[in-house]
N, C-alpha and C positions, 0 to 999 in steps of 0.2 A: 186230342187240338194241335195244334201247330203253334210252333216254340213260335220264341220273340228272335230265335237265334238259327231259329229255320230259318224264316225270313229274313234274315241279315247272310247267310249260306247261301241262298238261291237268289238272291239280286247279285252277289256277287261273280260265281259263276253264270249269273245270264248275261252279264259284260252288255252287247250293244247288239248284239243279236236276239231284237225281239222279238213276238212274234206278231204281238199286238205295238204297232204303230202311230203314234198324235195324227187327229186329217181335222181341216176346220171345223164348226159348227158354230153359227147364232142361236142366241135363246131372243128367242122369241119376244117376250113380255118385256126383254129391255132394250135390244139390239146390238147387245151386244158380241160381237167376236169372239171367239174362243179356239187356243187349237190344246188339242185335249182326247179324252178320248174312254166312251159308255160300256160299262161291258156287262154283256148279254145275260151273264150269271150269276153277278152278283146285285145287278141294278144300280150303279150307281155311276155318277158318270161326273168327270176330273179334269175343267179346263182354266191355263191360263192365258193371260194376258198382258205383255210390258208395254213401257211406252216408246215409242220410235225410235229406233239406231241414233236421227240424225240428230238429239239432241245430248245433255248432258250427262254423263252420267249418272240413275237412277238408282235410288235404294228400293222399290218400292216395284210391286204388280197386280193383279187382279186375281183372284181369284174365283171358279164357280166349282160347292161341291152337291149333285147332287142322289141322296139316297134315302131307301127303302125308310117311310117313319119309324117303324117296326124295330128297326138295329137297336138295339142297347147304346150303341154311340156307332160311329162311323170316323175313321182317322186317316190320314194325308201327311206321307212323309214325302218333301219335299227333293229330298238326296237320294229318295228310293232309298233307305236304310234307317233301320231304327237307331240307331247308335249315330251319334254328333250330326243326328241329321235336324231342324226345322220341321218342327210335327206339329200337327191341327187335331185337335179332336172334338166332337159335334155330336148334339145330341138335343130330342125336344123337349120342350119340360113346362106343363100349363099354356101350351101355344108360342112358347118362346123359343128364341132359339140361343142355344146354350153352348156358343163356340170359343175356341180359346188357344195359343201353340206352346207348344211341350221339346222335352229334352231330357234324351238320356245318356251319359255314357258310353252304356254298354247294356248288356244282357238282361233289364231287370226298366221296368214299365217308367213312363214317362212320367213326366211333375210339371207341373207347369213352369213357364221359363219367361221374364221380363225379356225385354225388350221392345219383339212386334210391337205394331200399332193397325188396332185391325179398323178398320170401318165398316160394317155393313151398307150394299151396295139396294138400292127398294126391291130391287126382282127374288130379292131373298123372301122366302116362303116356307108355312105350312101350309099342310091339305089334308085330308084322310088318310094316303095313303104317303106320298112321299115330304122331306126336309128338305130345303134347299138355299143352301150361303152363297150369295154373292158378296164378297169383299176386297176391301181394299186391304193390301197389307204393306207399311211406310213398318222401314228400316228392318227390311225381311230380306233380300238378298245375300245375307252377311249373316251367320249367326257364329256361336260358341264352335269350335271343330270344322268347319266348312261354309261353303258360299257355294252360290247356285250357281251351275255350271265350269264348278273349279274355276269362278272369275271371269267365264267368260259365255258371255250373253248371246255369241252366236253359235255354239258347241249343238250335243246331242246328249242329252241326260237320259236319267229312271226314273219315275216318280212310282210310289208307291202308296197302294190303298189297304186297308184294312176294317171290317169288319165283326162287332162284335153282335152275336144276334141271341147266345145263351143264356148273358149278363147285362151291367145295367152299373153307374158309375152309385157307388155307395150312400150319393149325396147328390141326385139329379138337381137339383136347384143350386150349384156353386160348383164354377170353372173350373176350378182346382180340386175338383173328386179323386178320389182314391179310386181307378176305375182298375178293373179285372184282363186279364187276354183276351185278346180278340179269340174271335174262330175258323175268320177264315181271310184271306188277305189273296192282291194280284199287283200286276206292276206295269207299267207301258211304257214305250219308246219317247221323251219329249222333243223338238225337235226345234229346242227355242231362239234359232233364226228366224222362226216361219209365224214365233209368238209377237211381234211387235209390230205396233199397231198406233196409224196416225191421226187417229179415232180415240186415243187413250185419253188425252185429256176434255173430252165430250163426254164420254166411259163417266171419269168417276164424276163432274160436275152431277148428279142426281145424286150422290152422299147422301147416308138420314140418318145415319146415328154411328156414334167414333165409340170404341170403346168404351167400356165403363171403369171403375177407378180399380188399379188391381190387389188385390187380395192382405193383407198386412205384410204379408211376406215376401210380401214385393213392392218398396216403392213407386207410387208413382212418379215419375216426371212430364217434366212435356212434349217428349217423345217417346216415351214412353206403355204402354199399360199389354193388359193383359188379357180383358174378356170384351164380348158381344149376349148379352143378353137379350135385346129390346130389336125391334124388327122397324118397327116406326118411331116417330115426333114429329113434333112443329116448331113451324117460327113466324113470329112479329114476321106482316107486313113491311114493319121497315128495318127493323134490323136482325141480327141473327144471333141465334141463341150461344150458350158455352157450346165448342167442342161441333160448331155447322160452321161449313166455308163459307168463308166469306170473297172469297176472291182464286185467278188464278183463270189461266187459257183459258176459253171459252166462257167466262163462268158470265151469267145474267142476272143470278140472285145479289139478297141483298151486300152490300159489302161495310153495313156499319153497322159494328159488333151492339149491344145492347149496353148498358151499363155497368162497367167495374170490366169490361173485357177490351180484350185486345186482339185487331186480327193478326196473327203473327204466319211469315212463311216458314212453313212448315216444308214440300218438297216446291222451287218455283222452281219455273214460274206455274206448275201446273195447279197449284192448291194452297190455299190459305186459310186457314182456320182462325175462329175466335176461340180464346183461351183466359183464362184468368193471371 
């Protein structure tokens, strides 16, 4: 079994001379075009898209992670290493996507991480063979101990992903569940300069579900949440529900929040959200 330390050393030694590098692909169900990579052996696809460079600096991006539904869990490292990187874990449970951010400072299994706000987009699905999470991640370009592209969103970075094929979370209903060590991993070079899209605002216009409240160990604030456990929600025709989008560039949906909610600028000018 591969260890976390093995992964870290492999990535460090790889540097930027990677055999597999990112290229563009478009998701037919959503129309979102990503910069990413499909692993033919592990059957994992990872893609990123960022706001256009011409706009003010943003702290967000969209990720697509596709993996076999038979995996105990699939993990993603934004910075390419286990330590000091923003991580995500994903698995299916009762036909729901269980997705959440994690972090670790060393060669230990990562735990839940408060800070990123995750919003599943409508193309997120589970079928008989694969789980696909397409999600918007806000407050995600910088984290404890690091940042995307080391702060340069036009640079070249390394993205890693892991699969657990023989183990599963101890409590699969809990996004913060204890997980066991993965069985395999791989990585690719991500050209961030090619990941920016002028269509970003239209991509996030279809957001359907925001992160569920954090667990008791991670207090929830208006800009911090830790998990996504559902793939659908609905809103009244005239008003928007809590955590639903209520404004932003290109947005054509409801702009009035339900009673007791206020339309808050979360990532202006792209995204405004109804919050209590």
